[in-house]
N, C-alpha and C positions, 0 to 999 in steps of 0.2 A: 519035684516040680522045679523047673528052672525059672530064674527071674530074668526079665528083659534087660539086656545091656545094649548100649549104643556104641557104635564106632566113634573114636575120638574125632571131633570136628573142631579144630581150633577157632574157626571163625564164630561158631555158635557159642562156644564156651566164653569167648571174649564178650559177645553180645549179652549173654545171661549174666555175666559179672558186671554189667553196666557200662562196658566200654563201647559206646555208641557214638556216632557223629554228634557233635555239639550243635544241635539244632532244636528249635522249639517243637517241631513235629516232623517226624521222619517221613510220614506220608505226604505232607504238604511240601517238604523239601524235595522228595522224589518227583512230585508233580511239576515243581519249578525247575527240575533238573539241576539242582545245586551241586557244586563240586563236593566230593567226599561222601556223597550219598549214592548208593547203588540204584540205578534206574532200570527197573525191570518192567516198565509199563508197556503193555501190548496193544492198548486201545484207549481212546478217550473221546468224550463228548463235552458239551458245554457244562453238564451237571455231574458227570461221573468219569472215573478212569478205572481201567482194569489192569492189575499188576500181578506178576508172579510173586509167590511167597519166596523170600530169599532162603528160608529153611523149610522146604516143603515136606509134608507128610507123605505124599504120593506124587508121582509124575503128573504134571498138569495142575497142581494145587495153585489156585489163584485167589485174588481178593478183589471185590468190587467196592470201590471207595468213592464217596462223594467228594467233588472238588472243594465244595464249601466245608470248612473245618467245623465239625460238630461232633459231640461225644455221645449222642443218643439218637435213635431213630425217631423218637417223639418230636424232634425238631425238624424232621423232613417236611418239605413242602409237598403239596399234592403232586406237583410235577416231578419231584424227586422220587416219590413213592412209585408213580407209574413208570418212570424211567428205570428205576432199579429192577423192577420185574421184567421189563423188556430186555434189559442187559443180562439178567439171569438166563432168560431163554436163549439169547445169543451165545452166552458162555456154554450152556449145555450143548448147543449145536456144534460149536467149535471143538469142545472137548470130545464129543462123540466122533467127530470127523478125524481128529488127530490121534486119539488114544483108544477109542471104543470101550469106555468104561461100562460096567454093568450096573452102576448106581452112583449116587452122589451123597455126600454129607454137606449140609449147609449150616452155617452158624455164625452168630455174632457173639463176641465176648464183650459184654457191656459192664464196665466197672472193674476195678482191680481184684475184687473178690471172685470174679468169674474167670480170672486168668488173663485179662486184658493187659497187654504190656505197652499198648499204644493208645493214647487218649485222642483218638480220631476214629469214629465208627467205621467199620469195614466188615463186609460179609465174606467169610471164607467159603470157597467152593472147592471141595476135596473130591476128586474122582475116586471111585472105589471099583475094584476089579475082582472078578471071580478068581478064587484061589490066589489071592494076592500075596500070600505068604510064600516067600522064596526060601531057598536053602539057607541064606544068611539069617532070616527071621527064625527059622527052626533051629539051626545049630547054634547060632550066636545070640539070638534075640535082638538082631540088628537089622536095620533097613538101609538099603543102598538105593539112591536115586541115580539112575544110569545116564541121564542126559544133563549136560552142562546148562545152567540156567540162562546163560547168554544165548546159546543156540536155541533153547526152548523159546526165549523171548522173540527171536527173529522169526521162527516158524509160526508162533502163535500170533504175532502181530500181522503177518500175512493172512492167516486164516480169519482173524477178526475183521480185517479190512474187507475181505471177500464177503463174509457173512453180513457185515453192516451194510454193504452196498446192496446185497440181495434183499435185506430187510427193508431198506428204504425204497427199493424198486417195487416190492410187493405192496407197500403202503400207498404208493401212487396209483396202483391199478384198481 
């Protein structure tokens, strides 16, 4: 039985070792577009923004993040609860349009014991694909993400804009 190995990714290693931008909250800093923080935001509203994961598990891995800094969903207002579900639906539509996944994993990592590395609640949306294991997974136990995150951000921002305009239009009818 082989054990899973990952290809060397110097940026991730540095991140895991704690070499991160010196900011209070990486997600708040990304939202404010602060220098030194990678901005992969593809869509935003008054209450939430959607950003790509800098170290994705699969192509299209994104996160839905409240603009207001909070560490738990128990602090969500009613408006934030409703908005988060509407944004999830929009994210599914965009990801289906762009990547045609066969399923999704959704999850919050709440608290350090759950694996949370960021103290700002965020929902991971990970597209899953039929037969997603490729030859690198099988031979090396490694995963390769084939699209550059900057290009993904550009494409996904356009798709979210179209989808949000369609959602708003359907609400007015």
